N, C-alpha and C positions, 0 to 999 in steps of 0.2 A: 189959046190953049194954056191950061194951068199946069204948073210944075207939080211934081209928087207932093212936096211940102204944102203947097197951096191947096191941092186936092184934099189933103187930110184935114186942113183947117176949114173947109167948106161945110156948111151945116148939113148934117145928114150923111156925111161921109164915113163910112167904114167903122173901124174899130174905135175912133175917137168919139163918135156920137153914141155908140153903144156904151162906152165907158161912162159917159156923162148921164146917160139915161138910167144906169144901173141903181144909183142911190134913190132916184125917184120911185123906181119899181120896188125896191126893198121896202120903202116906207109905205107904198100903197099895198103891195101884197107881200108882206114879210114871210109867212110860212112857205108859200110855193117858191119864192126866191131863195130862202135858205135851203130847201130840199134840193132845188136844181144846182145851188152853188156846191152843195156837198157832193152831188153826183158828178159834177165837173172836176172838182178837186181830187175825189177818189179815183176817178178814171184817169185823170192825168197822172197821178201819183203811181198808179199801176202800171201804166204804159211806160213811164220814165223808169221805173224799177226794172222793168223787163228789158228796156234799151240798154240800161247800165249793165245788165248782165250779159248782154251781147248775144243772147239767143234769139230765135225768131219770134216775132210779135204774136201772142196768143189773145186774139180778140174775144175768144169765148170767156176767158177769164176775166178780161177787163169789162166785158159786158156783165158778168155775174157780180163783180165788185160794184159796178155802177147800180145794178139792180138792188144790191144790199144797201147801198148808200140811199137810194130813193125810198125803198120801202121801210127801212129801219133808222139808220143813222141820222138823217136829216130831220125826220120826225121826232125821234127821240131826243135829240140835242136841242131842238127848238122848244119842245115842251119841257124838258128838264131844266134848261137855263131860265125860262120864264118862271117855272115854279120856284126855283132857287132865289130869283130877284124878288119874287113876292113874299117868300118866307124870310129872307134877309135883305130888306131894302137898304140901299145906301151905298156909299163909296168910301167910307172911313176905312182906314188901313185894318182895323180890327174886323170889320164886317167883310171886307175883301178876302182877308185870311180865313174866315169862317166858310165863306163860299168856296174858295179853293180846296179847303179841306174836306168839305161835303162832296165837291165834285170828284175829287180824287179817291175818296173812300166809298162812294155809293155810285155815282155816275160812271166813273172811269172803268171799274170792273164789268158793269153791265154792258157797256158799249164795247169793251174789248172782247168779252165772252160772246157777244152777238156776231162781232167780226170774225172770230175764228170758227164758231159754229156755222155761220154763213158761208165760209171759204173752206169747209172742211174737205171737200173733194180736192181742191188744190193742195191743201197740206198733206193729204195722203199721197198724192202723185208726187209731190216734191220730196218727201221723206221715205218713200218706198224703196226697198233694197232690190227689187227686180228691175 
């Protein structure tokens, strides 16, 4: 019988094998991997924020955040960053600075606006006086 550490090192065992397979999936299917990663990160962030506030978990809100990540943010960021890389290829400091400035002045406001519009129901409920 294997110990817990040996079982984790066994091929095909749990999280360790999933973590090793992730880069291969990202190379083979970059767009769906990106979208699913955004959904997972947005959902985890929302659930953690709810947990830190100390209130009960609102899984409907988390589902709405994940839906927004799948339908907009994952897709927008994938396409936007590829477009930025094609328009400004390279890794020279000046090029990287230009990419960051473009992202912060164009991509950032679009993504932030979409996030708030997509979560307007939650914002109204959070800041209502009733």
